[in-house]
C-alpha positions as CSV (number, residue, x, y, z in Angstrom):
1,X,-3.5,3.9,11.1
2,X,-1.3,0.9,10.8
3,X,-2.8,-0.6,14.0
4,X,-6.2,0.0,12.7
5,X,-5.4,-2.0,9.5
6,X,-3.9,-4.8,11.5
7,X,-7.0,-5.1,13.6
8,X,-9.1,-5.1,10.5
9,X,-7.0,-7.7,8.8
10,X,-7.1,-9.9,11.9
11,X,-11.0,-9.6,12.0
12,X,-11.3,-10.5,8.5
13,X,-8.9,-13.5,8.9
14,X,-11.0,-14.7,11.9
15,X,-14.3,-14.2,10.0
16,X,-12.9,-16.3,7.0
17,X,-11.7,-19.1,9.1
18,X,-14.9,-19.2,11.0
19,X,-16.9,-19.3,7.8
20,X,-14.5,-22.0,6.4
21,X,-15.1,-24.1,9.5
22,X,-18.9,-24.0,9.0
23,X,-19.3,-23.9,5.2
24,X,-16.2,-25.4,3.5
25,X,-17.3,-23.9,0.3
26,X,-15.3,-22.8,-2.6
27,X,-15.9,-19.1,-2.2
28,X,-14.4,-19.1,1.3
29,X,-11.5,-21.1,0.2
30,X,-10.9,-18.8,-2.6
31,X,-11.1,-15.7,-0.2
32,X,-8.7,-17.4,2.3
33,X,-6.3,-18.1,-0.6
34,X,-6.4,-14.5,-1.7
35,X,-5.9,-13.3,1.9
36,X,-2.6,-15.1,2.1
37,X,-1.5,-15.0,-1.5
38,X,1.1,-12.1,-1.1
39,X,2.6,-13.9,1.9
40,X,2.8,-17.2,-0.4
41,X,4.6,-15.1,-3.2
42,X,7.0,-13.7,-0.6
43,X,8.0,-17.2,0.5
44,X,8.2,-18.3,-3.1
45,X,10.6,-15.5,-3.7
46,X,12.7,-16.4,-0.7
47,X,13.1,-19.9,-1.6
48,X,13.7,-19.0,-5.2
49,X,16.7,-16.8,-4.2
50,X,18.0,-19.2,-1.4
51,X,17.6,-22.4,-3.4
52,X,18.0,-21.5,-7.0
53,X,17.8,-24.5,-9.5
54,X,18.8,-24.1,-13.2
55,X,15.5,-25.8,-14.3
56,X,13.0,-23.8,-12.0
57,X,11.9,-20.2,-12.5
58,X,10.2,-18.0,-10.0
59,X,6.8,-18.9,-11.4
60,X,7.4,-22.6,-10.6
61,X,8.1,-21.5,-6.9
62,X,5.0,-19.5,-6.9
63,X,3.0,-22.4,-8.4
64,X,4.4,-24.8,-5.5
65,X,3.7,-22.3,-2.9
66,X,0.2,-22.0,-4.2
67,X,-0.4,-25.6,-4.0
68,X,0.9,-25.8,-0.5
69,X,-1.2,-23.0,0.4
70,X,-4.3,-24.7,-0.7
71,X,-3.3,-27.9,1.0
72,X,-2.7,-25.8,4.2
73,X,-6.2,-24.3,3.9
74,X,-7.8,-27.7,3.5
75,X,-5.9,-29.3,6.3
76,X,-5.8,-26.7,9.0
77,X,-8.2,-26.7,12.0
78,X,-8.3,-23.3,13.4
79,X,-10.0,-24.6,16.6
80,X,-6.7,-26.4,17.5
81,X,-5.2,-22.9,18.3
82,X,-2.5,-22.6,15.7
83,X,-1.1,-19.2,14.7
């Protein structure tokens, strides 16, 4: 069952990137963001625990990770073959 889910997720990911390459629309950008949002929150938690700052809260790290994710979506060219 886990393998089937992974295949489905990879198919969804490929379809989203393919659509993003052709359309560059807000809907596809939003769907890509949602696809990677959990991973982004995991990274935010990692950096929050590894590099704590007295003036920053977990939400600040999530905000920064979200901005970075959006910048990555806008700047990534899947045709270059990145993972």
